[in-house]
N, C-alpha and C positions, 0 to 999 in steps of 0.2 A: 324041558331038557336044557334049553339055552339058559334059563335062569339058574339052574343048578350049577352049570359050568361057570357062570359069572361069579356065583357065590364061592366056588372052590378057588377061583383065581384071586378073589379079594381076601382070602383068609390070610395070606402072607403080607398084605399091605399095612403100612403104619398109619394110624389115624392121628391127624394134627388137630388139636383142639383150637377153637376160635378164641382170640384174645379179647373180643368185644363184639358189640352189635354191628352187623353188616347191613347197610341199606343206603338209599339215596337221600334219606332225611338229614344227612350230615351236610348237605349242600349249603344251607344257610350259614353253618359254622365256617365252612370253607370261604364263603364270600366275606364273612366278617373278618376272618383272619387276614385275607388278602387285602381288604380295604384298610385294616388297621396298619398293616405293614407298609402299604403305599402312602397312607396319610390322606388328609382332607384339605381342601381349600375353601375359604369363604371370604367374599368380598362385599364390603358395606360402603355405600355412598351416603355421606351426610350432607344434606342440602339445607341451608338456612342462613339467615342474616348473621353478620359478624356480631359476636357477643352473646349468643343464645346458649352457649355452653356445650357445643358439639364435642370438643376434645375432652372436656371433663366427663361427659356422659360415657364416652368410649372407654376412658380410664376406669370408670366405675363399673361398667358392664363386664369387663374382662379382668377386673381387679389387677390392673397393670398400669404402670406409668409409661405411656407411650411418649416418644420424642416429638417435639414440635414447639414452635414459638407462637405466642399470641399474634393474631393478624391485626393490622391497623385498618382504619376506616378510609384510608386514602388511596386505595387501589384504583388504577385507571379502568380496569375491566375485571371480569370474572375469570379466575384461574383455578384449575383443579390440581390439587396436590395429593399425590399417592404415596403411601408408605406401606411396606410389607413386613410382617413380623412372624417369626416362628414361635408358636406357643405349644405347650405340652401339658396335658392333664391326664394323670394316671399313665397309661401306655399309649394314649392317642395323641398324634401330632396334628396340629392345625396350622396351616399357612394362612394367616389373616392379613387381608389388605384393606386398609381404611383410606377412602378417598374423600377429601373435604373440599368444599367450595370456598375459596378465599376471595373475599371482596363481593360476595353475592349480596345484592340489595344496597350497596354503598354508593352507587352512581346516581346522578340526578336523572338521567334517562335510563330507565330500567326495562325498556321495550325488548331488548335483545339479550337480557341476562340469562335466559334459558338456553340459548344457542350453544355456548361452550359445553354445557352439561350434556345436551343431546349429541353433540359431535363426539364427546369423549365416550359415551356409551356405544355409539355406532362404531367407533374405532375399535373397541374391544370385540364387538361382534364380527367386524371385518377381519381382524387378525385371526380369530378362531375359524372363520369361513375359509380364509386363505390356507390355513393349516389343513383343513379338511379336504381342500381341492388338490393338495399336493399328491404326486404319484407315490412318494414314499413318506407316509405320515408317521408322526411320533406322538400321537395324542395321549398315550399312556404316560409320557413324561412331560407333556406340554403344560406350562403354567397357565391355567385358565384365569384370565383377568376379567371375565364378564361379571357385571355387577349382579349380585344375587339379591340384595335387599337395599332399598333406599329409605333411609330414615329422614322424613321431611320434618324439620323443626319449625313449629309455628310459634310466633311471638305471643306471649300471654296478654293480649290486649283486652280480652273479655268481651269484645264486641262482635267482630266478624273477620273473615279471612280477607287479606289484602289482595288486590288485583294481581300483584306479582305472584302470590302463592297459587291462585287459581290458574293463571296462565301457565305457570311452570309445571304444576302437577298434571294439567291437561296434556301438555306436550310430552310428559314422561310416562303416563300411565300405560301406554302400549309398548314401552321399551324396558320397564323395570317394575319390580314389585314394590309398590309404595306403601309404607307404614307411617301414617301421620302421627306425630307426637307433639304435645304442647310442652314446650321447654320452659323451665323455671316456673313450674305451676304454682309454687308457693307465693308467687307475686300477686295472686288473686284469691279471693275467698272461696269457700266450698260451694256456696250457692251460685256465685258468678261462674265458677268452673263448670258446674253442671249445665247451666244455660249455654255456656260457651261451647261445650261439646255438642249439644243439640244443634246449635247454630252452625257449627262447622259441618256436621253430618248433613244437615239440610242443604247447605250451599254446595257441598260436593255432589250430592244427588241431583240437584237442580241444574248444575253445570255439566253433568255427565262425566265426572271424574271417577275412574275406576281404581279404587284402592285395593290393596291385597287383602283377601279374606282368608282367614285361617281355615284349612280344609276340614270338612265334617263328614267326608265319605268313609274315613277309617273309624271303625267302632271304638278302637282303643283310645282315640283322642277326640272323638266327635263331641262329647259332652263338654270337655274343657275348652275346646276351640270355639264351640258355639257360644259358650258363656263369654269368652274373651272378645269375640267379634262384637258383642254388645257394648264393650267398654271402649272401643275405638272412638276417637283417637286417645292414646294413652297420655295421661298427664304425669310427667316425670320430673325428677329432681336428681341432679348429679352432684357427687361430692367425693373427694378422696381423703377427706379429713376424718379421723376416727375419734369419737368422744366416748367417754365412759358414762353409760346410762345404766343405772342400777349396778349390777355386777358384771356387765358385759361391755366390751368395746364395740361400738357400732358406727357405721358411716352416717354422718349427720351434718347438718348445717346449723351453726349456732347464731342466733339473733338476739338482740336485746330483749325481745318480748318472749323468747322461748327457743326450743330446739326442734328442728324438723328432721325426722329420721328417714333416711333414704329407703331403707328396706322395710319400713312399716307401711303395710297396705292401707292403713287408715289415713296416712299422710300423702301418699302418691301412688302411682301405678308402675313404679320402677320394677318391682318384683314381677308383675304381670308381663311387662315388656321383656325382661330377661328370660322368663319361662317360655314365652311364645317364640322369641327370636332364637335363643340358643338351645334350650333343652328339648323343646317339643317339635318345632317346625323348621329347623335349619336345613334338613335334607329336602323337605318339600319346597323351600325357597330355591334351593339349587336345582331341583327338578323342574319347577315352574319356569325358571330362567331359561333352561335348555329346551323344554318341550313347547313352551308358549312364546316367549319373547324372542328367543334366538331363532326359532323356526319361522316366526313371522318375518323377521329380518331376512333370513335366508331365502324364503319363498319370494319376497318382494325383489330381492337382489337378483335371483336367478330369472325371474320373469322380466326384469329390466334387461337382462342379457339375452332374452329371447328363448329361454328354455321353458318347455311346457311338458306336461305329462301326457297330453293327448293332442292329436292333430285336429283340424276343423271337422273331420268326419268322426270324431270321438273315438278314434283308434289309438292304441298305444304308440307313443312317440319315442323312438329310441334316442339315446344320447348321441350316437354316431350320426344319425340323420340330422339331429338338431345342430350338431357341430358343423357338419358339412353345409347345411343351409345357412348358418350364420357366417361361415367362412366365405361362401360364395357371395352372400350379401355384402360382407365386408370388402371382398375384393372388387365387387361391382361399384360400391361407393368409393373405394380407393381409386379405381380407374376413372370414375366420373370426376373426382376431385383432381386427379392428375391431368385429365383432359382440360378441365376448367382452368387449372393453373397454367397449362401449356398455352391455351388460347389467350389467357391474360398476359402471359409472358410475351407472346407474339404481338399482341396489341400494344403492350408497353414498349416493345422494341420499335414498332412502327411509329408510335408517337414520339419516341426518342429520336428516331431517324428524321422525322419531319421537323422536330425542334432543332436538330443539328443542321439540317439543310437550310432552314430559315435563318439560323444563326450564321451559317456560312455565307448565305446570300447577303445578309446585312454586313458581314465583314468585307465581302468583295465590294459592295457599294461604298462602304466607308473608305476602303483602300483606294477605289477610283476617285472619290472626292478628294482624298488627301493627295493623291498623285497629281490630279489636275491643279489643286491648289499649290502644290510644290512647283509644278511647271510654270504656273502664272507668276509665282514669286521669283522663280529663277529667271524668267523672261524680264521681269521688272528690274531685277538686279543687273542683268546683262545690259539692258537699255541704259540704266543709270551709270554702269561702268563705262559704256561707250561714250556717254555724254561727258563723263568726267575725263576720259582719255582725250576727247576732242578739246575740252577746255585746257587740259594740260599741254596739248600740242600747240594750241593757239597761243597759250601763255609763253611757251618756249620760243615760238616764232617772234612774238612781240619782244621778248627779252633779247633775242638775237639781233633783231632790227635796231632795238634801242642801243645795244652795245656797239653795233656797227656805226650808228649815227654818232654816238659819243666818241668813238675812236676817230671818226672823220673830223668831228668838231675839234678834237684835241690837236689833230694834225694841222688843221687849217689855222687854228689859233697859234700854233708854234711857228708856222711859216710867216705869219703876219708879225709876230714878235721879232723874228730874225730880220724881217724887212725893215721894221722901224729902227731896230738897233743899227742896221747897216746905214739907213738914211741919217740917223743921228750921228753916226760916226763920220759919214761923209761930210755932213754939214760942219762938223767940228774941224775937220781938216781945212775947210775953207776959211 
């Protein structure tokens, strides 16, 4: 009865035909469209000694002339130079960042050459972590500068790896995906190159250096990646010059003894590197950087800050409890430091007061000595003045007496002269 009533109600309804397939199997297409609209970023770190052709290889890989001047061999230390470029292929936009090590291996003392590289990689991880820890995050618009691939350029010596290469790669293998390549591989013969590859692989294994392995868990790329893993390290040649070979223009290097074709797999592994780095495994390199290297850095950093997933009883540890515990610990340490600084300040004040009192005492003693010395000098001067006054008075008395005697003598002489004149006069009259 109810079904019949529903049928009668639906007789007057308009039927809308479907325009296409309806289902959730369109999710991959939605993700692809969203990713394409947003664009991609890829960051490459080129590590190697000056003159191994790092810039030339980058130009050859992306078929673009990137800006940059050749570096000299007179750099006082290792510097990292970063340049970002916006590339487009079909309808896909790629923000490519190329970081090169300027002056790497040019110093006499190469002991700390790896440190600026490690610090640069950690700085990019730290910047991303700080963005993640913000209350208001904008990761969807954040320019990710974390290094996704490290192309380590090995000099074509044909003998063995340098100590600098082993130490640097060992320091970097837990922080970045290392892809070792033999630069300027046309400098050694084919037989030497084969032995050199075997020697490099043996030394990397014996020294525990973990290089990037192309993933083989995906069936679609398992075969090609497994094959390419056996070719590591890649022997490459870079060139931006195009020469006419046959009826085609090809990138090559012209020598007096012949021509080396960059894209000829019989001449070098450039095509293998380009396939593995750009076409097949670029997204895996980005994913490995985030899930492995960045997560390791993030975990170590948070553990240094005291954050843990579980407490000593293996129970879940909440972020709020961890924050309160670290805050109380910090306040306790701050109070201890404040009390220690206060005690130190009091002690310094007491020491300064003692120094001032000692200095004041010395000043008083010096003042008393000077005062006594002044009084003695004053007494001596007064005694000398009194002696001089007595001499002056005695001299005045003697002068007065002498003048009196002189006047008396003059008076007596005058009276005698008058008497003689008078007697002479009297005798004349007689």
